[in-house]
C-alpha positions in Angstrom: 0.7 -18.3 -23.7 0.2 -17.3 -20.0 0.5 -13.6 -19.2 1.8 -12.6 -15.8 1.3 -9.1 -14.3 3.7 -8.8 -11.3 2.9 -5.8 -9.1 2.3 -3.6 -12.1 1.7 0.1 -11.4 1.2 3.0 -13.9 1.4 6.6 -12.8 0.9 9.7 -14.9 2.0 13.2 -14.0 -0.8 15.3 -12.6 -2.0 18.0 -15.0 -3.0 20.1 -12.0 0.4 21.8 -11.2 -0.8 22.6 -7.7 -1.1 18.9 -6.9 2.3 17.3 -6.8 1.2 13.7 -6.5 0.9 11.6 -9.6 -2.4 10.1 -10.9 -2.3 6.4 -10.4 -4.1 4.8 -13.3 -3.2 1.2 -12.3 -2.2 0.3 -8.8 -0.2 -2.9 -7.9 -1.9 -5.1 -10.4 -0.9 -8.8 -9.8 -2.5 -11.6 -11.7 -1.5 -14.7 -13.8 -3.7 -15.1 -16.8 -3.7 -18.8 -17.7 -2.6 -20.0 -21.1 -5.5 -20.2 -23.6 -8.1 -18.4 -21.5 -10.4 -15.5 -22.2 -10.2 -12.9 -19.5 -12.5 -9.9 -19.2 -11.2 -6.6 -17.7 -14.4 -5.0 -16.4 -15.2 -1.7 -14.7 -16.6 1.8 -15.2 -14.9 4.5 -17.3 -11.7 5.6 -15.8 -11.1 2.5 -13.8 -7.8 1.6 -15.5 -8.8 -1.3 -17.7 -7.7 0.2 -21.0 -4.5 1.4 -19.4 -3.9 -2.2 -18.3 -4.4 -3.5 -21.8 -2.0 -0.9 -23.2 0.6 -2.0 -20.6 0.2 -5.6 -21.8 0.4 -4.5 -25.4 3.6 -2.4 -24.9 1.9 0.9 -25.9 2.6 2.0 -22.3 5.5 1.2 -20.0 4.7 0.5 -16.4 6.0 2.8 -13.7 6.9 -0.2 -11.6 6.4 -4.0 -11.8 6.9 -6.6 -14.5 5.0 -8.1 -17.4 5.8 -11.6 -18.6 4.6 -13.7 -21.5 5.2 -17.2 -20.4 8.6 -17.1 -18.6 9.8 -14.2 -20.8 10.0 -10.7 -19.3 8.5 -8.4 -22.0 8.3 -5.3 -19.8 10.7 -3.3 -22.0 9.7 -4.9 -25.3 8.0 -2.7 -27.9 4.6 -3.8 -29.2 6.0 -5.3 -32.4 8.3 -7.6 -30.5 5.7 -8.9 -28.1 3.7 -11.1 -30.5 0.4 -9.5 -29.8 -2.7 -8.9 -31.9 -4.7 -5.7 -31.0 -8.2 -4.9 -32.0 -9.3 -1.3 -31.3 -12.8 0.1 -30.6 -12.9 2.0 -33.9 -11.6 -1.0 -36.0 -8.8 1.2 -37.6 -9.2 -0.4 -41.0 -7.4 1.1 -44.0 -10.3 2.6 -46.1 -8.4 2.4 -49.4 -7.6 -1.3 -49.1 -9.8 -4.3 -49.7 -10.7 -6.7 -47.0 -8.0 -9.1 -48.2 -5.4 -6.3 -48.3 -6.3 -5.2 -44.7 -5.9 -8.7 -43.4 -2.6 -9.3 -45.3 -1.1 -6.0 -44.2 0.6 -7.4 -41.0 2.1 -10.2 -43.1 3.7 -7.7 -45.5 5.8 -6.4 -42.6 7.5 -9.7 -41.9 11.2 -9.9 -42.7 13.9 -12.5 -42.8 12.9 -16.2 -42.5 9.3 -15.2 -41.8 8.8 -13.3 -45.0 6.0 -14.5 -47.2 5.3 -14.4 -50.9 2.1 -12.7 -52.1 0.5 -16.0 -52.8 1.3 -17.3 -49.3 -0.1 -14.1 -47.7 -3.3 -14.4 -49.7 -3.7 -18.1 -48.7 -3.1 -17.2 -45.0 -5.6 -14.3 -45.2 -8.2 -16.6 -46.8 -7.8 -19.2 -44.0 -8.3 -16.5 -41.3 -11.2 -15.0 -43.3 -12.9 -18.4 -43.3 -12.4 -18.6 -39.5 -14.2 -15.3 -38.9 -16.7 -16.0 -41.7 -16.0 -13.1 -44.0 -14.4 -15.0 -46.9 -17.2 -13.8 -49.3 -16.2 -10.1 -48.8 -12.4 -10.3 -49.6 -12.6 -7.9 -52.5 -14.8 -5.3 -50.8 -13.6 -2.0 -49.2 -14.4 -1.4 -45.5 -17.1 1.2 -46.5 -19.0 -1.5 -48.2 -19.3 -3.6 -45.0 -21.6 -3.5 -42.0 -20.3 -2.6 -38.6 -20.2 -6.3 -37.6 -18.4 -7.3 -40.8 -15.8 -4.5 -40.2 -15.2 -5.8 -36.7 -14.6 -9.3 -38.1 -12.0 -7.9 -40.5 -10.2 -6.2 -37.6 -10.2 -9.4 -35.7 -8.9 -11.3 -38.7 -6.1 -8.8 -39.2 -5.1 -9.2 -35.5 -5.2 -13.0 -35.8 -3.4 -13.5 -39.2 0.0 -13.7 -37.6 -1.3 -16.1 -35.0 -0.3 -13.8 -32.1 0.8 -15.1 -28.7 -1.8 -12.9 -27.0 -5.0 -11.3 -28.5 -6.1 -7.9 -27.0 -9.6 -6.5 -27.6 -10.2 -2.9 -26.4 -14.0 -2.3 -26.2 -14.5 -4.1 -29.5 -18.3 -4.1 -29.5 -19.0 -0.5 -28.4 -19.9 0.7 -31.9 -22.4 -2.1 -32.7 -26.1 -2.1 -32.1 -27.6 -4.5 -29.5 -28.3 -7.4 -31.9 -24.9 -7.2 -33.5 -23.2 -7.0 -30.1 -24.8 -10.2 -29.1 -23.9 -11.9 -32.4 -20.3 -10.6 -32.4 -19.5 -11.5 -28.8 -20.6 -15.1 -29.6 -18.3 -15.0 -32.6 -15.4 -13.8 -30.5 -16.0 -16.6 -28.0 -16.1 -19.2 -30.8 -12.9 -17.9 -32.5 -11.1 -17.8 -29.2 -12.0 -21.4 -28.4 -11.1 -22.5 -31.9 -7.7 -20.8 -31.9 -6.8 -21.3 -28.3 -5.1 -17.9 -28.2 -4.9 -16.2 -24.8 -7.4 -13.3 -25.1 -7.9 -10.3 -22.9 -11.1 -8.4 -23.5 -11.8 -4.9 -22.2 -15.3 -3.7 -21.7 -17.5 -1.6 -19.4 -20.5 -3.8 -20.2 -20.8 -6.5 -17.5 -23.2 -8.6 -19.5 -20.6 -8.9 -22.3 -17.8 -9.8 -19.9 -19.8 -12.3 -17.9 -21.2 -14.1 -21.0 -18.0 -15.1 -22.7 -15.1 -14.8 -20.2 -13.5 -17.7 -18.3 -12.7 -15.1 -15.6 -13.4 -11.5 -15.0 -11.3 -8.8 -13.3 -13.4 -6.1 -11.8 -11.5 -2.8 -11.4 -12.2 0.5 -9.7 -10.0 3.6 -9.7 -7.0 1.6 -10.9 -7.4 -1.1 -8.2 -8.4 -4.7 -8.7 -11.5 -5.3 -6.7 -12.2 -9.0 -7.4 -11.1 -11.7 -9.8 -13.0 -14.9 -10.4 -15.3 -16.9 -12.6 -18.2 -14.6 -13.7 -21.0 -16.5 -11.9 -18.8 -16.9 -8.7 -18.1 -13.1 -8.6 -21.8 -12.4 -9.2 -23.0 -14.8 -6.5 -20.2 -13.9 -4.0 -19.2 -10.2 -4.4 -16.4 -9.2 -2.1 -17.7 -5.7 -1.5 -20.6 -3.4 -2.2 -19.1 -1.9 -5.4 -18.7 -5.3 -7.1 -22.3 -6.3 -6.0 -23.7 -3.1 -7.5 -21.7 -3.1 -10.7 -22.6 -6.7 -11.7 -26.2 -7.5 -12.5 -29.1 -6.3 -14.7 -31.3 -5.1 -13.1 -28.8 -4.1 -10.4 -28.8 -5.4 -6.9 -31.3 -3.7 -4.5 -29.6 -2.1 -1.5 -31.2 -1.5 1.9 -30.3 0.0 5.2 -30.6 -3.0 7.5 -29.8 -4.0 11.0 -29.0 -7.2 12.9 -30.3 -7.9 16.4 -30.2 -11.2 18.3 -29.4 -13.1 15.1 -32.2 -11.7 13.0 -31.9 -9.3 10.0 -34.3 -6.4 9.9 -35.2 -4.1 7.0 -37.0 -1.3 8.8 -39.5 -3.1 11.0 -39.6 -6.2 8.9 -37.7 -9.2 10.4 -36.8 -10.8 7.1 -34.1 -13.5 7.8 -32.2 -15.4 10.4 -28.4 -14.6 10.4 -27.2 -16.2 13.7 -23.5 -15.7 12.8 -23.7 -12.0 12.2 -22.9 -9.6 15.1 -25.5 -7.0 16.1 -25.2 -3.7 14.3 -26.2 -1.8 11.2 -25.4 -3.0 7.7 -25.9 -2.4 4.0 -28.1 -5.2 2.7 -28.0 -6.2 -0.9 -30.7 -8.4 -2.4 -30.5 -9.6 -6.0 -33.7 -9.1 -8.0 -34.2 -12.8 -8.3 -33.8 -13.2 -4.6 -37.4 -12.3 -3.8 -40.3 -14.8 -3.6 -43.9 -13.6 -3.5 -45.6 -15.1 -0.4 -48.9 -14.2 1.1 -47.4 -14.6 4.6 -43.9 -13.3 3.6 -42.1 -11.3 6.3 -41.1 -8.4 4.1 -43.8 -5.8 3.2 -43.6 -3.4 0.3 -45.8 -1.0 -1.5 -46.5 -2.2 -5.1 -45.8 0.4 -7.7 -45.9 -1.3 -11.1 -45.7 -4.6 -12.9 -43.5 -4.8 -16.0 -44.1 -7.8 -18.2 -40.9 -8.9 -20.0 -42.1 -12.1 -21.7 -40.6 -15.0 -19.8 -40.2 -12.9 -16.6 -42.0 -10.2 -14.8 -40.3 -7.2 -13.1 -42.2 -6.2 -9.9 -41.5 -2.5 -9.0 -42.1 -1.7 -5.4 -41.1 0.7 -2.6 -39.8 0.0 0.9 -38.8 2.6 3.5 -35.4 0.9 4.1 -34.4 0.8 0.4 -31.6 3.3 -0.5 -33.3 4.1 -3.8 -36.9 5.1 -4.5 -37.9 1.7 -5.8 -36.8 -2.0 -5.6 -37.1 -4.5 -8.4 -37.9 -8.1 -8.0 -37.7 -10.5 -10.9 -40.3 -13.3 -10.8 -41.6 -16.0 -13.2 -44.4 -14.8 -15.4 -46.7 -17.5 -14.0 -46.5 -16.1 -10.5 -48.3 -12.9 -11.1 -51.5 -14.0 -9.4 -52.5 -11.6 -6.6 -50.3 -8.7 -7.9 -53.2 -6.3 -7.9 -53.3 -5.1 -4.3 -51.5 -2.0 -3.1 -49.2 -4.0 -0.8 -47.0 -7.0 -1.7 -45.2 -9.4 0.6 -41.9 -11.2 0.0 -39.8 -13.9 1.5 -36.1 -13.8 0.7 -33.7 -16.5 -0.7 -30.8 -16.5 1.7 -28.2 -17.2 -1.1 -29.3 -14.0 -2.8 -28.9 -11.7 0.3 -25.5 -10.1 1.0 -24.5 -8.0 4.0 -21.8 -5.3 3.8 -20.0 -3.3 6.5 -21.4 0.3 6.7 -17.9 1.9 6.9 -15.7 -0.3 4.7 -18.5 -1.7 2.4 -16.7 -5.1 2.6 -18.8 -8.2 2.5 -19.9 -9.6 5.9 -20.2 -13.4 5.8 -23.5 -14.8 7.0 -22.4 -18.5 6.7 -19.6 -18.7 9.1 
């Protein structure tokens, strides 16, 4: 089921009575989510991603714009008439019910031709429990389950009616790091197996990038960029997107271009013949540095952090907008990292220039 958001805006009354203008939580959101895809809504707290999810679910009504499921306008439909499954951050399981009863609960509300017998509901619940791999816990109460198991029960309950659209609101926030990794892999597997269009809200860019077919990066209610995760990471449209995606984050420098050459401080680091002379923000991904004895970029070495397969080189450069820069290199390339100074060459594909005023990406490959 494709989901279409057509110029959707959501405004809330301002609680500050002295300010007459409304608070715009979501502004002119337009996007067609393809049938059977898994989409990540990504951004910092307060960016409007959960509000967008609530608009799709019907828990909120847009101030303007339309929401369509397929070719059907559902803008004014209540949640129970949209055919959605919704998984909350806190699971919202009924503590007095068993796993089986929690999963079957939505089926008990079916009426008319869709009404099921108790045996049919149990059979359907067991099918979904097997899908999310919790069939061994059907007679347990939620308090007898781990956090990851409770999350699977919540997903099973949302899936049992085979919704047209599955909505996940920060579903992994309450899990520890190992369980987060395991559960997000399970969500990806379940979504692929069912083929249900799924919208996944998170502030964790690693989660969104690892399982999504496409990510929607938001800021202050405005969509910044939409695209495949790797494409958005490699080709950010502005400085905000570049800084938000990536762990460790992108290194940002005050740079300048003169006669087709990019300078960071006094270091002439790269040829950019298509870029006009001027000053720019320069973003360099941590993996964009290469250690070279004759490299054009000089930096003061601060520390070496061994991370197993990779090594994080912490250094300082006068043009860097933060106290230190981080370069990620292969663990086999640490020879010579004992001097006070280190020299780098840069991978052009990992270097981004941004306008100083608008922070919009300036193309270097025209």
